C-alpha positions in Angstrom: 5.0 100.9 -44.6 8.9 102.7 -43.0 6.8 102.9 -39.6 6.3 99.3 -39.7 9.6 98.4 -40.8 8.3 96.5 -43.8 10.8 96.5 -47.1 9.4 98.0 -50.5 10.5 96.5 -53.5 9.7 96.0 -56.6 9.8 93.0 -59.6 9.7 94.6 -62.9 8.1 97.6 -61.9 5.3 96.3 -60.3 5.6 96.4 -56.2 6.2 93.1 -54.6 3.0 92.5 -52.3 3.6 89.9 -49.6 0.5 89.2 -47.0 1.7 92.4 -44.5 2.4 94.5 -47.1 -1.1 93.7 -48.5 -2.8 94.6 -45.2 -1.1 97.4 -45.3 -2.5 98.3 -49.2 -5.6 97.1 -48.4 -6.0 99.4 -45.2 -4.8 102.9 -46.8 -6.0 102.3 -50.3 -9.6 101.1 -49.2 -9.7 102.9 -46.1 -7.6 106.4 -45.5 -6.7 106.7 -49.6 -10.1 105.8 -50.6 -12.2 108.1 -47.6 -9.9 110.7 -47.8 -10.8 111.1 -51.9 -14.7 110.8 -50.8 -14.1 113.8 -48.3 -12.4 116.3 -50.6 -15.8 115.4 -53.4 -18.0 116.2 -51.0 -16.4 119.1 -49.6 -16.8 120.7 -53.0 -20.2 120.0 -53.6 -20.2 116.7 -54.8 -22.3 113.3 -53.3 -19.4 110.2 -53.6 -19.2 107.4 -52.3 -16.5 104.7 -51.4 -15.7 101.8 -53.4 -13.4 98.8 -53.8 -12.9 96.2 -56.2 -14.0 93.7 -53.1 -17.5 95.1 -52.6 -19.9 93.1 -54.8 -17.1 91.4 -56.3 -16.3 94.4 -58.6 -12.5 92.5 -59.9 -12.2 89.4 -59.5 -8.9 88.2 -60.0 -6.4 86.0 -60.3 -2.1 85.3 -58.4 -0.4 86.9 -61.8 2.1 84.9 -63.3 5.9 85.3 -61.8 7.4 86.3 -58.6 4.9 89.3 -57.5 3.6 87.9 -54.2 0.3 89.0 -54.2 -0.1 90.8 -57.6 -3.5 90.2 -58.8 -4.9 90.1 -62.7 -8.0 91.7 -63.3 -10.6 87.9 -64.6 -13.7 89.5 -64.5 -15.4 92.8 -63.8 -18.8 93.0 -62.2 -20.1 96.5 -62.2 -23.2 96.9 -60.6 -22.1 98.5 -57.3 -21.0 100.9 -59.8 -23.5 102.0 -61.8 -25.9 101.6 -58.5 -24.3 104.3 -57.3 -24.6 106.1 -60.3 -28.5 105.1 -60.5 -28.0 107.0 -57.4 -26.3 110.6 -57.9 -23.0 109.4 -56.4 -19.4 109.4 -58.1 -18.0 106.2 -57.3 -14.3 106.1 -56.3 -13.0 103.0 -56.5 -10.0 101.7 -54.3 -8.1 98.9 -56.8 -7.8 96.3 -54.4 -9.4 92.7 -56.1 -11.2 89.6 -54.7 -9.2 86.3 -55.2 -11.2 83.9 -56.8 -8.1 80.9 -57.0 -7.1 81.6 -53.2 -8.5 82.6 -49.9 -7.0 86.5 -50.8 -7.7 90.3 -51.6 -5.2 91.2 -54.5 -2.9 94.2 -55.2 -4.0 95.0 -59.0 -2.8 97.3 -61.1 -4.8 101.0 -60.8 -4.7 101.7 -64.9 -6.0 98.0 -65.7 -8.2 98.2 -63.8 -9.9 101.8 -64.9 -9.0 100.4 -68.4 -11.6 97.0 -67.9 -14.2 98.9 -65.5 -14.1 101.6 -67.9 -14.7 98.9 -70.8 -17.3 97.1 -68.5 -19.6 100.2 -68.2 -19.5 100.8 -71.7 -17.8 104.2 -70.9 -17.2 106.6 -73.6 -13.9 108.2 -72.1 -11.1 107.1 -70.6 -8.9 109.6 -68.4 -5.4 108.5 -67.0 -4.1 111.3 -64.5 -0.3 110.9 -64.5 2.9 113.6 -63.3 3.9 113.9 -67.2 2.6 116.1 -70.2 1.7 112.1 -71.7 3.1 110.9 -74.4 6.3 112.7 -75.6 8.7 112.2 -78.9 12.1 113.5 -76.5 10.9 111.8 -72.7 12.3 114.7 -70.9 11.0 117.6 -73.5 7.6 118.1 -72.6 7.0 120.9 -75.7 7.5 117.2 -77.5 4.2 116.5 -76.6 2.8 113.8 -79.3 -1.5 115.4 -79.0 -2.8 112.5 -80.6 -2.1 108.5 -81.0 -3.6 106.2 -83.3 -3.8 102.2 -81.9 -2.8 100.9 -85.1 0.9 103.6 -84.4 1.5 101.8 -81.0 3.4 99.4 -81.8 6.1 101.4 -83.8 6.3 103.8 -81.0 7.0 100.9 -79.0 10.0 99.7 -81.2 11.4 103.5 -81.4 11.7 103.8 -77.9 8.7 107.1 -77.7 6.9 104.5 -75.8 9.1 103.2 -72.9 9.1 102.6 -69.0 6.1 103.2 -67.2 4.5 104.8 -70.1 4.0 101.3 -71.4 1.2 100.4 -69.6 -0.5 103.0 -69.6 -0.5 103.5 -72.8 -1.4 99.4 -72.9 -4.5 100.2 -71.0 -5.8 102.5 -73.6 -5.2 100.8 -76.4 -7.1 97.7 -74.8 -10.2 100.1 -73.9 -10.4 101.6 -77.0 -10.3 98.1 -78.4 -12.6 97.4 -76.1 -15.8 99.6 -77.0 -14.3 103.2 -75.5 -14.2 105.6 -78.1 -11.3 107.7 -76.9 -9.1 107.8 -73.7 -6.3 110.4 -72.3 -3.0 110.2 -70.7 -2.7 113.7 -68.3 -0.4 116.2 -66.2 -2.6 115.3 -63.0 0.1 119.2 -61.9 -1.0 120.8 -64.5 -4.4 123.4 -63.2 -8.0 122.2 -65.1 -6.4 119.7 -67.2 -9.5 117.9 -67.6 -11.6 120.4 -68.8 -8.4 121.9 -71.0 -8.3 118.5 -72.5 -11.8 118.4 -73.4 -12.9 121.5 -73.8 -9.7 123.4 -76.2 -9.1 122.5 -79.6 -5.1 122.6 -78.1 -6.0 120.1 -75.1 -3.7 119.1 -72.4 -2.3 116.0 -72.7 -2.1 112.8 -75.3 -5.6 111.2 -76.8 -5.1 107.6 -77.9 -8.1 106.7 -80.1 
């Protein structure tokens, strides 16, 4: 966007997406980033395929209320293309651009929200969100205050106390929605920690926050 001279601005924490920005989002997320991740998995010995929310109308969306431009709210998930990839032994890598059902356009959608809705549609056992913090912290600048487990019923109280705040709010809400939708356990982990997923899954101490 810098090279193209496009301004980056945010409204209520969401990237404002005009038509020019949407073209960049779709080209970069569905193109370069998606295919780079697919290539990385393949080089590690996996078998992967790149998808985006436009394929098979995986994510259907309408324009989100408010002044966000082409930011969409997912209204329906059609998981057949993902299930087909899984059944064929492929690891699906999904870029979160959605098919507009209220207009002739694509929409930029929040990746955590899309992941949660896809997990519910797939009947997934777990949803794991990787971020750049340890998880939910009692004190936001002290990683030693990690909260290792939260029940959905506790979330409202933690928000009232200011413990769940800022960018952690949508992540926790996505996890709660996934649990309510039938996903048994959800996890928020620090993707900077080597093997954080294995540590969370296979050890008693874990590596992040589990919401169940």
